[in-house]
TIGUTOR-312006 format. One record per residue (C-alpha): residue in three letters; x, y, z. Coordinates in steps of 0.02 Angstrom, whole numbers, plus 32768, in hexadecimal, padded with zeros to 4 digits. Layout:
BEGIN
> residuo,x,y,z
> ALA,X,Y,Z
...
//
This chain:
BEGIN
> residuo,x,y,z
> MET,A169,5C00,94C2
> PHE,A1DE,5B7F,950F
> THR,A28F,5B90,94D4
> SER,A2FF,5AF7,94C4
> TYR,A34E,5AF1,9572
> LYS,A2B0,5B26,95CE
> ARG,A247,5A9E,9579
> THR,A2C6,5A18,95AA
> VAL,A2C5,5A4E,9661
> PHE,A207,5A4C,966D
> LEU,A1F6,59A3,9618
> TYR,A271,5946,9689
> ILE,A22A,5990,9727
> PHE,A178,5961,96F2
> LEU,A1A7,58AB,96D0
> LEU,A202,589C,9776
> ILE,A16F,58E1,97D9
> MET,A0F1,5871,9782
> ALA,A15B,57D8,97AA
> LEU,A159,5802,9864
> PHE,A0A6,583B,986A
> LEU,A04C,5794,987D
> LEU,A0C0,5753,9906
> PHE,A0B7,57F4,9967
> SER,9FF9,5802,9958
> ALA,9FDB,5753,999D
> TYR,A053,5768,9A2D
> ALA,A012,5816,9A5A
> TYR,9F5D,57DD,9A5A
> TYR,9F84,574F,9AD4
> ASP,9FFC,57AF,9B42
> TYR,9F87,5842,9B57
> HIS,9F02,57E2,9BB7
> ILE,9F81,579B,9C32
> GLU,9FE2,583B,9C49
> ARG,9F4D,58A9,9C6E
> GLN,9F1C,5839,9D01
> GLU,9FCB,5840,9D4A
> ASN,9FD9,58FA,9D2C
> ALA,9F32,5919,9D80
> GLY,9F6C,58BA,9E1B
> ARG,A010,5919,9E22
> GLU,9FB8,59C0,9E0A
> ALA,9F3C,599A,9E95
> LYS,9FC7,5966,9F0E
> MET,A031,59FD,9EE0
> THR,9F9F,5A74,9EFA
> ALA,9F75,5A28,9FA4
> ASN,A02A,5A34,9FDF
> ARG,A03C,5AE6,9F9F
> ILE,9F9E,5B21,9FF5
> VAL,9FCD,5AD1,A09B
> SER,A081,5B0D,A091
> GLN,A052,5BC0,A067
> ASN,9FC7,5BCB,A0E9
> ASP,A033,5B7D,A171
> GLU,A0C2,5BF3,A14A
> ARG,A053,5C8C,A154
> LEU,9FFA,5C56,A1F3
> GLY,A0A1,5C22,A240
> SER,A0E9,5CCF,A21B
> LEU,A052,5D1F,A26D
> TRP,A068,5CAC,A306
> GLN,A11F,5CDD,A316
> TYR,A0F5,5D95,A307
> TYR,A073,5D92,A392
> VAL,A0E0,5D28,A405
> SER,A16D,5DA7,A3F3
> MET,A0EE,5E34,A408
> ALA,A0CA,5DF6,A4BA
> ASP,A177,5E36,A4EE
> ASP,A15A,5EE4,A4A6
> ASP,A15F,5F74,A522
> ALA,A0B8,5FB8,A4E7
> VAL,A060,5F12,A509
> LYS,A0B5,5F01,A5B2
> TRP,A077,5FAF,A5DC
> MET,9FC4,5F7A,A5B2
> LEU,9FD9,5EE4,A626
> GLU,A021,5F43,A6BA
> ASN,9FC1,5FE9,A6BA
> ASP,9F10,6021,A6D1
> ILE,9EE0,607F,A632
> ARG,9EA1,6131,A624
> TYR,9E6B,618F,A589
> SER,9F00,6202,A59F
> ASP,9F71,616B,A581
> TYR,9F43,6171,A4C8
> SER,9FF8,6172,A48C
> ASN,A020,60D6,A4F4
> TYR,9F8D,606A,A4C2
> LYS,9F9B,60AC,A40F
> LYS,A046,6056,A405
> ALA,9FFB,5FB4,A446
> TYR,9F6A,5FCA,A3CB
> ASP,9FE5,5FD6,A33A
> ASN,A046,5F3B,A375
> MET,9FA7,5ED4,A38C
> GLY,9F6E,5F07,A2DF
> ALA,A013,5EBE,A2A0
> LYS,A052,5F6C,A26E
> GLY,A00D,5F50,A1C0
> ILE,A08A,5EC2,A1A1
> PHE,A000,5E40,A1AE
> GLY,9F71,5EBB,A19B
> ASP,9F14,5E55,A119
> TYR,9F26,5DB6,A184
> VAL,9EC6,5DFA,A21B
> SER,9E13,5E38,A212
> GLY,9E12,5E6E,A2C9
> PHE,9E65,5E57,A372
> THR,9E33,5E5F,A42A
> PHE,9EA1,5E79,A4C4
> ALA,9E49,5E5F,A56C
> ASN,9E9C,5E85,A614
> PHE,9E32,5E32,A69C
> ARG,9E98,5E83,A726
> THR,9E74,5F38,A6EE
> GLY,9DCE,5F13,A698
> TRP,9DFD,5F65,A5F1
> ILE,9DE9,5F24,A53E
> LEU,9E49,5F69,A4A8
> ASN,9E17,5F2A,A3FD
> ASN,9E1E,5F68,A34A
> LYS,9D7E,5FCB,A367
> GLY,9DB8,602D,A3FF
> LEU,9DD1,602C,A4BB
> PHE,9D45,5FFF,A535
> ARG,9D24,5FB0,A5DF
> LEU,9D11,5EF4,A5F0
> ASP,9C66,5F06,A640
> GLU,9C2C,5F6A,A5A8
> ALA,9C52,5EDD,A52C
> TYR,9BBB,5E9F,A4CC
> ASN,9BF5,5DE9,A4D5
> GLY,9C73,5DEE,A563
> ASN,9C4E,5D39,A58E
> LYS,9CA2,5D06,A4EB
> ILE,9D4C,5D4D,A51D
> MET,9D3B,5CFE,A5CA
> SER,9D16,5C52,A581
> ILE,9DAC,5C60,A50C
> TYR,9E1C,5C8F,A59E
> GLU,9DE1,5BFC,A608
> GLU,9DDE,5B7B,A57A
> LYS,9E8F,5B33,A587
> LYS,9EC5,5B84,A629
> GLN,9ED8,5ADE,A680
> ASP,9F4A,5A9E,A5F6
> ALA,9FBE,5B34,A612
> GLU,9FBE,5B4D,A556
> LYS,9FEE,5C03,A536
> SER,9FCD,5C13,A47A
> TYR,9F68,5BAA,A400
> TRP,9EF0,5BB1,A36B
> LYS,9E33,5BA0,A37E
> TYR,9DAA,5B98,A2FA
> ASP,9D04,5BE1,A334
> GLU,9C68,5BC8,A2CC
> ASP,9BF3,5C1F,A348
> GLY,9C44,5CCB,A356
> VAL,9BD7,5D66,A354
> VAL,9BDF,5DD6,A2BA
> LEU,9B89,5E80,A2BC
> GLU,9B75,5F02,A233
> SER,9BCE,5FA6,A25C
> GLN,9B48,600F,A208
> VAL,9AB4,5FB3,A256
> ASP,9AD8,5F7A,A307
> ARG,9B0E,5FF9,A38B
> ASN,9B69,5F6E,A3EA
> TYR,9BE4,5F56,A35B
> ARG,9C70,5FBA,A3AE
> ILE,9C6A,5F59,A451
> THR,9C57,5EAC,A402
> ILE,9CE3,5E2B,A40D
> GLU,9CE9,5DD3,A364
> THR,9D30,5D22,A360
> LYS,9CD1,5CCF,A2D1
> GLY,9D47,5C65,A269
> LEU,9DFF,5C41,A28C
> ASN,9E51,5C95,A324
> PHE,9EFF,5C9F,A36D
> ILE,9EF3,5C9F,A42C
> MET,9F7C,5CCF,A4A8
> ARG,9F6E,5CDE,A565
> LEU,9FD9,5D65,A5B5
> PRO,A051,5D88,A606
> GLU,A0A6,5D0A,A595
> ALA,A13A,5CEE,A60A
> SER,A0D0,5CD4,A6A7
> TYR,A072,5C3B,A6E3
> ASN,9FE8,5CA8,A72E
> THR,9F95,5CFD,A69C
> TYR,9F10,5D84,A6AA
> ALA,9EFB,5DC0,A5F6
> VAL,9ED5,5D76,A54D
> PHE,9EF8,5DAD,A49B
> VAL,9E8E,5D6F,A408
> ALA,9EB9,5D91,A350
> ASN,9E25,5D6A,A2DF
> ILE,9E69,5D2C,A238
> SER,9E15,5D6F,A19B
> MET,9DC2,5CD5,A150
> ASP,9DAC,5D33,A0AC
> THR,9E6A,5D45,A0A3
> TRP,9E83,5C8F,A0D7
> GLU,9E0C,5C57,A04F
> LYS,9E65,5CC8,9FD2
> TRP,9F0A,5C72,9FFE
> ILE,9EB7,5BCE,9FCE
> ARG,9E61,5C0B,9F2E
> GLU,9F00,5C59,9EE8
> TRP,9F4A,5BAA,9ED4
> LEU,9EAE,5B52,9E91
> GLN,9E9A,5B36,9DD7
> ASP,9DF0,5B41,9D80
> CYS,9DE7,5A83,9D7D
> GLU,9E0A,5A6F,9E37
> ASP,9D9C,5A72,9ED2
> ILE,9DCE,5A6E,9F89
> VAL,9D80,5A36,A02E
> VAL,9DCD,5A63,A0D7
> LEU,9D9F,5A01,A174
> ASP,9DDB,5A1E,A225
> ASN,9E27,5992,A28E
> ALA,9D79,5960,A2CA
> GLY,9D36,594C,A218
> ASN,9CD0,59ED,A21A
> LEU,9CC4,5A55,A17B
> VAL,9D2B,5AF5,A178
> TYR,9D26,5B23,A0BF
> ALA,9CF0,5AD4,A01A
> THR,9CE7,5B13,9F67
> ASP,9C6A,5A88,9F3A
> PRO,9BF3,5A53,9FC8
> GLU,9BCB,59AE,9F6F
> LEU,9C7C,596F,9F91
> VAL,9C76,598B,A04E
> GLU,9C1F,58E6,A077
> ASP,9CA4,5882,A01A
> CYS,9D30,58DB,A079
> VAL,9CDE,58B9,A121
> THR,9CCE,5801,A0F1
> ILE,9D84,57F8,A0BD
> GLN,9DC1,584D,A15C
> ASN,9D54,57E6,A1D2
> ALA,9D88,5743,A17D
> ASP,9E3F,577C,A17B
> ARG,9E4D,5740,A0C7
> HIS,9EC3,5778,A03D
> VAL,9E5F,579C,9F9E
> GLU,9EAF,57D5,9EFA
> CYS,9E23,57BB,9E79
> MET,9D6A,57DF,9E8D
> LYS,9CD3,57EC,9E1B
> LYS,9C3F,585A,9E47
> ASN,9BAE,5899,9DDF
> GLY,9BFA,584D,9D43
> ARG,9CA1,58A8,9D59
> SER,9D4D,585F,9D7E
> TYR,9DB4,58AF,9E09
> ARG,9E65,5899,9E47
> VAL,9E6A,58BA,9F03
> ALA,9EFE,58F2,9F6A
> SER,9F09,5930,A01D
> ALA,9F83,5988,A090
> VAL,9F7F,59AB,A14C
> SER,9FA8,5A54,A198
> ASP,A032,5A4B,A21C
> VAL,9FF3,5AEF,A268
> LEU,9F37,5ACF,A272
> ASP,9F2F,5A10,A261
> TRP,9EAB,5A2A,A1D9
> ARG,9EA3,59BA,A13E
> TYR,9E97,5A07,A091
> TYR,9E4A,5999,A007
> VAL,9E67,59CF,9F52
> PHE,9DF8,5985,9EC8
> TYR,9E3D,5990,9E17
> ASP,9DBB,597A,9D8C
> VAL,9E19,5914,9D0A
> GLU,9D9F,5934,9C7D
> GLU,9D9A,59F0,9C99
> GLY,9E52,5A03,9CC0
> GLN,9E97,59A1,9C2D
> ALA,9E51,59B8,9B7E
> ALA,9E0D,5909,9B59
> ILE,9E07,58C3,9AA9
> ARG,9D4F,58A3,9A89
> MET,9D61,5856,99DE
> PRO,9DF2,5805,997E
> VAL,9DC5,5872,98E9
> MET,9DDF,590F,9950
> PHE,9E86,58D0,9990
> PHE,9EBC,58A2,98E0
> ALA,9E8B,594E,989F
> MET,9EEF,59A1,9928
> MET,9F87,5937,98FF
> VAL,9F79,595F,9846
> LEU,9F6D,5A17,986B
> SER,A001,5A0E,98E4
> SER,A068,59AE,9865
> LEU,A041,5A2E,97DF
> VAL,A073,5ABE,984F
> PHE,A111,5A60,9883
> PHE,A139,5A3C,97CC
> LEU,A12A,5AF2,979A
> LEU,A188,5B30,9833
> VAL,A21B,5AB8,9822
> SER,A227,5AD1,9767
> ASN,A22A,5B8D,9779
> LEU,A2A5,5B87,9809
> ILE,A31D,5B1F,97A0
> TYR,A307,5B89,9706
> HIS,A2F8,5C32,9760
> PRO,A3B5,5C55,9772
> VAL,A3CE,5C2F,96BA
> GLY,A338,5C98,9688
> MET,A371,5D2E,96F0
> LEU,A420,5D20,96A9
> VAL,A3D9,5D1D,95F9
> LYS,A36E,5DB6,9620
> ASN,A3FF,5E19,9669
> VAL,A472,5DEC,95D9
> ALA,A3EC,5E1C,955B
> GLU,A3D2,5EC6,95B0
> THR,A48E,5EE4,95B2
> GLU,A498,5EBE,94F9
> GLU,A409,5F37,94D0
> GLN,A37E,5EB5,94C5
> ARG,A3D0,5E43,9445
> PRO,A351,5DB5,9427
> VAL,A374,5D09,9473
> ILE,A389,5C88,93EB
> GLY,A3A9,5BCE,9406
> ASN,A3E0,5B7F,94AA
> GLU,A3EC,5BFA,953C
> LEU,A491,5BB2,957C
> GLU,A4E3,5BCC,94D3
> TYR,A49C,5C7D,94CE
> ILE,A4E3,5CA4,957C
> SER,A58B,5C5A,954F
> GLY,A598,5CC9,94B6
> SER,A55D,5D62,9515
> ILE,A5DC,5D4A,95A2
> HIS,A664,5D3C,9520
> SER,A62B,5DE2,94D8
> LEU,A621,5E36,9582
> LYS,A6D5,5E0B,95A9
> LYS,A707,5E6E,9511
> ASP,A693,5F01,9534
> LYS,A6E5,5F6F,95B8
> GLN,A666,5FFB,95A1
> THR,A5D6,5F87,95D2
> LEU,A62B,5F5A,9677
> GLU,A64D,6011,969E
> ARG,A596,603C,967A
> LEU,A55A,5FB7,96F5
> LEU,A5D0,5FF7,977B
> HIS,A593,60A9,9762
> GLN,A4DD,6073,9777
> GLN,A503,6029,9823
> GLN,A583,60A9,985C
> GLY,A506,6117,98BA
> LYS,A4C7,6089,9928
> LEU,A577,6047,9944
> ALA,A5B2,60F3,997B
> GLU,A522,60FF,99F8
> LEU,A54E,6052,9A3B
> PHE,A604,6087,9A48
> GLU,A5D5,611F,9AB3
> LEU,A567,60B7,9B26
> ARG,A5F4,603B,9B40
> LEU,A66A,60CB,9B69
> ILE,A5ED,6109,9BEC
> HIS,A5EA,605D,9C3C
> GLY,A6A8,6047,9C34
> GLU,A69C,5FAE,9BC2
> VAL,A717,5FE3,9B38
> LYS,A7C3,5F92,9B4A
> GLY,A869,5FC7,9AFF
> GLU,A866,5F5C,9A62
> GLU,A7AE,5F87,9A42
> TRP,A7D5,6041,9A54
> GLU,A851,603B,99C4
> ALA,A7D9,5FD5,9959
> TYR,A748,604F,9976
> LEU,A7B5,60E7,994E
> ALA,A7EC,6098,98AC
> GLY,A73C,605D,987E
> PHE,A6E9,6106,989E
> LYS,A780,6169,9860
> LEU,A787,61C8,9904
> ARG,A81A,622E,993E
> PRO,A859,620A,99F0
> TRP,A86A,62A7,9A5B
> LYS,A8DC,62D6,9AEB
> TYR,A84E,6319,9B58
> TYR,A79C,62DA,9B6E
> ALA,A700,631A,9BCA
> THR,A648,62EB,9BCC
> ALA,A5A6,634E,9BDC
> VAL,A4F5,631F,9C12
> VAL,A462,638A,9BD7
> ILE,A3B4,6388,9C27
> LEU,A31A,63F5,9C0E
> ASN,A300,6483,9C8A
> LEU,A245,646F,9CA7
> GLY,A234,64E4,9D3C
> ASP,A19B,64CA,9DAB
> GLU,A13D,642C,9DD9
> GLU,A0AA,644B,9D63
> MET,A11A,645A,9CCB
> HIS,A17B,63BD,9CFC
> SER,A0DD,6354,9D05
> MET,A0A1,638E,9C58
> VAL,A140,636E,9BF3
> ASP,A17A,62C7,9BAD
> GLU,A236,62E2,9BB5
> ASP,A25E,6246,9B50
> VAL,A1FA,6287,9ABB
> VAL,A246,6335,9AC2
> CYS,A2FA,62F8,9AD4
> LEU,A2EA,6277,9A48
> GLU,A2A0,62FE,99D8
> LEU,A334,6370,9A01
> LEU,A3AF,62E6,99CF
> SER,A355,62BA,992E
> GLN,A352,636F,98F1
> MET,A3FA,63A8,9939
> PRO,A45F,640B,98B6
> ASP,A508,63C7,9880
> SER,A558,646A,98BE
> ILE,A52C,6437,9971
> LYS,A550,637D,995B
> SER,A5FD,63A5,9916
> LYS,A62F,63F8,99BA
> ALA,A62D,634D,9A0D
> TRP,A6AD,62C3,99ED
> LEU,A61E,6249,99C6
> PRO,A566,6275,99A0
> PRO,A504,6297,9A43
> ILE,A494,6209,9A80
> TYR,A3FE,61FA,9AF6
> ASP,A415,618D,9B91
> ALA,A3C9,618A,9C42
> ASN,A356,6222,9C2B
> ALA,A3E3,6291,9BE9
> ILE,A443,62BF,9B4A
> PHE,A4F9,6288,9B57
> ALA,A58E,62C5,9AF2
> ILE,A64C,62A7,9AF3
> PHE,A6C6,6332,9AC7
> GLY,A780,632A,9A9D
> ASP,A810,639D,9A6E
> GLU,A8CC,63AD,9A75
> LYS,A8C6,6444,9AE8
> GLU,A862,645B,9B87
> GLU,A834,6510,9B5E
> ALA,A7F5,64DE,9AB2
> LEU,A790,644F,9AFF
> LEU,A73C,64C6,9B7B
> SER,A716,6542,9AEF
> ARG,A6C9,64B7,9A86
> ILE,A658,6480,9B17
> ARG,A61C,6533,9B35
> GLU,A5F4,654A,9A7D
> PHE,A592,64A6,9A81
> TYR,A531,64E2,9B1A
> HIS,A501,658B,9AD1
> GLU,A4CF,6542,9A28
> MET,A470,64B5,9A7E
> GLN,A415,6534,9AED
> THR,A3DF,6599,9A55
> TYR,A3AF,6500,99F1
> THR,A347,64B5,9A7F
> GLY,A2E9,6558,9A96
> GLN,A2BD,655C,99DC
> VAL,A282,64A7,99D4
> SER,A22A,6491,9A7C
> ASN,A220,653B,9AD3
> TYR,A27F,64F3,9B69
> ARG,A329,651D,9BB1
> ILE,A3AC,649D,9BE3
> LEU,A421,6474,9C73
> MET,A4CB,642B,9C47
> GLY,A548,63D5,9CB9
> VAL,A5FE,63CA,9C80
> SER,A681,6351,9CC4
> ALA,A735,6376,9CF2
> THR,A7BB,6363,9C6B
> HIS,A806,62B4,9C53
> THR,A89B,6276,9BEE
> ASN,A868,61BF,9BDD
> TYR,A7D4,6179,9B7C
> ALA,A7BF,60F6,9C06
> HIS,A788,6182,9C7B
> ILE,A6EF,61B0,9C12
> ARG,A680,6149,9C86
> GLU,A6BF,61AF,9D1B
> ALA,A6A9,624F,9CB6
> TYR,A5F4,621F,9C91
> ARG,A5D1,6212,9D4C
> GLU,A628,62B9,9D6B
> SER,A5BC,6310,9CE9
> ILE,A520,62CC,9D3F
> ASN,A55D,6306,9DE9
> ALA,A587,63B1,9DA1
> LEU,A4CD,63CF,9D89
> THR,A4BD,63E2,9E45
> PHE,A530,647C,9E45
> LYS,A4E0,6525,9E20
> ALA,A541,65A0,9DB2
> VAL,A4F2,664A,9D89
> SER,A52A,66C9,9D08
> ASP,A52E,6786,9D1D
> ASP,A47F,679B,9CD7
> GLY,A437,6719,9D4E
> GLU,A41F,668F,9CCD
> ARG,A459,65DE,9CF1
> MET,A4F7,65A5,9C98
> CYS,A53A,64F7,9C7C
> HIS,A576,64A7,9D1D
> PHE,A62C,6470,9D2A
> TYR,A661,63E1,9D9A
> GLN,A6B5,640F,9E3F
> ALA,A706,638A,9EAB
> SER,A76A,63DD,9F34
> VAL,A6F4,6434,9FAD
> THR,A68E,63F2,A03F
> ALA,A5D2,63FA,A02B
> TRP,A594,641A,A0DC
> GLY,A5C0,6482,A172
> GLY,A5AD,63EA,A1E0
> VAL,A542,634E,A1F7
> GLU,A4F0,6388,A297
> ALA,A4BE,642E,A24A
> TYR,A46C,63D0,A1BB
> LYS,A408,6362,A232
> ARG,A3C2,63F6,A293
> GLN,A396,645A,A1FA
> PHE,A340,63DC,A18B
> GLU,A321,6330,A1D9
> ASP,A2D0,6374,A277
> ASP,A262,63EB,A212
> ILE,A223,6366,A19A
> LYS,A201,62EE,A22B
> MET,A198,6374,A27F
> GLY,A137,6391,A1DC
> ILE,A111,62D8,A1C4
> LYS,A0DC,62C0,A27A
> ALA,A06A,635A,A26E
> VAL,A022,631B,A1C7
> ASP,A049,63C9,A186
> LYS,A067,63C0,A0CA
> LYS,A087,647B,A0BC
> LEU,A114,6471,A13C
> CYS,A15E,63D5,A0E9
> TYR,A160,642E,A041
> LYS,A1B3,64C6,A08E
> VAL,A23D,645E,A0E1
> THR,A25B,63FB,A040
> ASP,A26B,649B,9FD9
> ALA,A2EC,64DC,A055
> PHE,A34B,6437,A057
> CYS,A358,642B,9F99
> TYR,A389,64E3,9F8C
> TYR,A415,64C3,A007
> LEU,A445,6425,9FA8
> SER,A44F,6483,9F03
> HIS,A4C1,6509,9F4E
> ALA,A52F,6494,9FB5
> GLN,A5BE,6496,9F37
> GLY,A605,63F5,9F7D
> HIS,A64C,634C,9F57
> GLU,A5D2,62E2,9EF1
> SER,A5DF,624B,9F65
> GLU,A591,62AE,9FF5
> LEU,A4F5,62EA,9F9A
> PRO,A4A0,623E,9F83
> LEU,A4CD,6215,A039
> TYR,A46D,62A9,A080
> LEU,A3E0,6294,A003
> LEU,A3C8,61E1,A043
> ARG,A3D2,621A,A0F9
> TYR,A34A,629B,A0DA
> THR,A2D3,6220,A086
> ASN,A2FC,619B,A10A
> ALA,A2C3,6217,A18F
> ILE,A21C,6226,A134
> LEU,A201,6169,A12B
> VAL,A23A,6144,A1DD
> THR,A1C8,61CC,A222
> ALA,A139,6186,A1BA
> LEU,A156,60D9,A205
> GLU,A157,6121,A2B5
> ALA,A0B2,6179,A28F
> GLY,A061,60D3,A25D
> VAL,A06A,60E4,A19F
> ASN,A066,603C,A144
> LEU,A0F2,604F,A0C3
> ASN,A0BF,5FAE,A06C
> GLU,A019,6000,A046
> VAL,A068,60A5,A00E
> TYR,A0EE,604E,9FA4
> PRO,A0A8,5FA7,9F69
> ASP,A13E,5F8F,9EF4
> GLY,A1BA,5FAF,9F83
> VAL,A225,6047,9FAF
> LYS,A2C0,6005,9F52
> LYS,A279,6043,9EAD
> ILE,A250,60EE,9EF8
> TYR,A302,6103,9F39
> ARG,A34D,60CF,9E91
> GLU,A2E3,614E,9E33
> LEU,A30F,61D5,9EB1
> LEU,A3CA,61BF,9E94
> GLU,A3AF,61C5,9DD7
> VAL,A354,626C,9DD8
> LEU,A3FA,62C8,9DBB
> GLU,A3CB,637B,9DE9
> PRO,A396,63CD,9E90
> ASP,A2F7,6421,9E4D
> ARG,A2BB,6379,9E0D
> GLU,A2EA,6326,9EB0
> ARG,A27E,63A5,9F0C
> ARG,A1E7,637A,9EA1
> TYR,A209,62BF,9EAE
> ILE,A213,62C2,9F6D
> LYS,A16B,631C,9F75
> TRP,A113,62A7,9EFB
> LYS,A15C,6200,9F31
> PHE,A17E,6217,9FEB
> ILE,A11B,62A5,A03A
> ASP,A075,629E,9FDB
> PRO,A04F,61E2,9FEE
> ILE,A088,61DC,A0A5
> ILE,A022,6275,A0D8
> GLN,9F8A,622E,A07C
> ASN,9F9D,6186,A0D2
> ARG,9FA6,61DB,A17C
> LEU,9F0B,6243,A154
> ASP,9EAB,61A7,A122
> PHE,9EDF,6150,A1C4
> LEU,9EA4,61E1,A230
> GLU,9DFE,61E6,A1D2
> ASN,9DE4,612B,A1F2
> HIS,9E0B,613A,A2AC
> THR,9D9E,61D0,A2D3
> THR,9D35,6175,A355
> SER,9DC4,6139,A3C3
> LEU,9E1E,61E1,A3B8
> LEU,9D7D,623D,A3E6
> GLU,9D69,61CD,A480
> ALA,9E1C,61F1,A4B2
> ILE,9E03,62AE,A49E
> GLU,9D64,62AF,A507
> GLY,9DB2,623E,A58B
> LEU,9E4B,62AF,A599
> ILE,9DE0,634B,A5AD
> ALA,9D7A,62F4,A634
> GLU,9E16,62BB,A694
> ASN,9E56,636D,A699
> ASN,9DAC,63BB,A6C7
> GLY,9DB4,6420,A627
> ASN,9E59,6471,A65A
> LEU,9EB1,6441,A5B9
> SER,9EED,64A6,A523
> LEU,9EE4,646D,A46E
> THR,9FA3,6465,A467
> GLU,9FAE,63F9,A504
> CYS,9F27,6384,A4C4
> ALA,9F81,636E,A41C
> GLU,A028,634C,A470
> GLN,9FE1,62C8,A4E5
> LEU,9F84,626D,A459
> GLY,A013,627A,A3DD
> VAL,9FAE,62CC,A350
> HIS,9FA7,6377,A300
> GLN,9F37,6400,A349
> THR,9ED9,6411,A2A4
> TYR,9E92,6360,A2B1
> ILE,9E53,6376,A362
> TRP,9DFA,6415,A32E
> LYS,9DB6,63C1,A290
> ILE,9D75,6325,A2EA
> LEU,9D19,6389,A370
> LYS,9CCF,63FA,A2EA
> LEU,9C90,6369,A281
> GLU,9C56,62F5,A30D
> ARG,9C1D,636F,A394
> GLY,9BFF,640F,A332
> ARG,9C76,646F,A3A5
> SER,9D24,64B6,A39C
> PHE,9D9F,647A,A421
> SER,9D85,6513,A48D
> GLY,9CC9,650A,A473
> TYR,9CC7,6453,A4A7
> VAL,9D30,6479,A543
> GLU,9CB8,6506,A574
> GLU,9C23,6493,A55C
> TYR,9C78,640E,A5C8
> LYS,9C9A,648C,A652
> ILE,9BE5,64C8,A651
> ASN,9BA2,6416,A65E
> GLU,9C21,63EB,A6E6
> ALA,9BF4,6489,A746
> LYS,9B3A,645B,A73C
> ARG,9B60,63AD,A77C
> LEU,9BC6,63ED,A80F
> LEU,9B42,646E,A83B
> LEU,9AB9,63EA,A83F
> GLU,9B16,6350,A881
> SER,9B97,6399,A8FA
> LYS,9B9A,6411,A98D
> LEU,9C30,6472,A94A
> THR,9C23,652E,A951
> VAL,9C24,6597,A8B3
> ALA,9CD7,65CE,A8DA
> GLU,9D0F,6518,A8F1
> ILE,9CBF,64E6,A84C
> ALA,9D16,6579,A7F6
> GLU,9DBD,6541,A83C
> ARG,9DA2,648C,A806
> LEU,9D7C,64C6,A754
> ASN,9E1B,6531,A758
> TYR,9DCD,65DF,A756
> THR,9E3D,6667,A7A0
> ASN,9DB0,66A6,A80F
> ALA,9CF9,6685,A832
> GLN,9CBE,6724,A7D8
> ASN,9D07,66E7,A731
> PHE,9CAF,6640,A748
> ILE,9C08,6696,A773
> ARG,9C13,6704,A6D7
> PHE,9C3D,666D,A66A
> PHE,9BAE,6604,A6B3
> SER,9B2F,6692,A6A8
> LYS,9B5C,66B8,A5F4
> SER,9B43,6602,A5C1
> THR,9AA5,65D7,A626
> GLY,9A50,667F,A644
> VAL,9A53,6669,A703
> THR,9AD8,6672,A78B
> PRO,9B1D,65D2,A7D8
> GLY,9AC5,65F4,A87D
> LYS,9A1D,6610,A82B
> PHE,9A34,6574,A7C0
> ARG,9A50,650B,A85D
> LYS,99B2,6551,A8AE
> LEU,9946,6536,A815
> TYR,9976,647F,A7F4
> THR,9997,6434,A8A0
//
């Protein structure tokens, strides 16, 4: 039932709302029809400007990238040198640059670099001769198109480009694809006499996605080039109107078509000189009022909701105060006016000291936890310190120290199966008072660890108290969760303002290993006076060089082995805490830099950015956990990305392997081949096995047999000369090898088939 004050509040609010209702309804009904037209026009114009601005910015960035790419050493090498398959590492660098190194990977669907002086073409499908190109006339026509205008770089839209299916047409690999929008640049860029051309074919699916991401459901768009030709349209029926508008050079804001009302806005691209027309459907975009009755019903409903909301908001503070007072006074019923009831209750509370003390006791646990967190962050000032001590009835001590406790989970499998938050919160909720009482304030859970502050008048007594806490906590944790703990202890401090520094010291103490006589881990005490490393240069040789070699070789086993050694050394360094994060960052930086050099797209590996990964790494606290984190977050995704890349580029790598073997007449070892191509030996062996059904040595032997047959049939070289050319130590070894493979001697083979 309504009580006296509540009824009065509701009645006055209701009368006030009803008085304003009719005026507001009439005005809103009229204003809505005008406003929706203006809003639709503004929305259409805003959408057109956004689409043009975003597309121009992205295409402009791509232009700048490729113009700067023309000065790259790898591209200059492609311009100045005749290419061989053994130059894989050189043209691989140019390949990465022309593919935008993954920075604009989703912008470009393909690229083509043609050197008319050397007769070579490098595109995203591989390396081949100009005379082998399926549609070589296309690249020639592009090169000649604006040659007389001396225009080095420009955009071109091509509707007639050839598109082949990779799984259907065997000419797919040697086809130059230019269908759609292309960025064209004649090279050398700094020379008047050009003899090469670069074409980047823009992904029209990506370009259309850039447009659609800004369109609302009630909007359509038509894009025309500067000649009035259609480039893209979400509704083909609107194209004819846009062509008419553009040809007549008219400015149109309103248009009706097929019984629908549109607001039209346009914007012109500064990069492409294309015009973008946005059509905003007013009826679909703005909820029109079909009937006055419907509008009136909506207004009544809105007014009712507003009435209830405002009334409750006004009365809510009074109602909550009445409820709290009633609970404090053991549910004494509310009689009469609420304000009079509250006034009488407050008068009673002032006289009831026990009630105030009971309320303080109910909140004391949360306030104590807040007090500890503020101490950790160094937020407690002098006057607050005295107030907190008095409020919590805490005794100030001469000496203070802090401890951080984490679970000792052991191996990687156990770490991935345990939810540490759940276990630690359970430990705190069930912790006996005998353990809690060892600490100055009850232990709390913060930043993946249990934190406690200790105090005493004597340093020896403080140390003894901390050790007792550790041993009892170790036993208690084993009983509750079957896990052991690691505990880091800070140095001793004499000022409460240093608790924040002590907290950091207790975290850093976790990196120092202390072992008892029976081999069990003890709590780790902070040490601040020794140097962690024997020298910077020694560190570089031992760890950074090894992990770089593992990443380049795509050898996960080696990377794991080096990381285990690094973290073991880190955990036994016994050094100053400021040095440990420094060398941890240097080690992980070596991994990421090597990955970039190997062509790994870090944006793809870490879509949320590497900043978050670094922050989590520095919060891990303990070397064993750092070891697991480096493997999971750095080594595993980078190795997998590199494996995927090699799988996707099998064809070009196979061509390079075969070309290199042919250039050396088969006189090439697996190690030499891997070094020249910049890949691991395992992948060369794997590719030949999968694609040719041969091991590397088997493929080389097969090549030598075929080359020997060719020389026997097509040349007048003697058997001894052929053996020398194929790098056999003497003719007898060559004869035995040839006879074993073919069943006849070289001389007899020549007689039989010539």
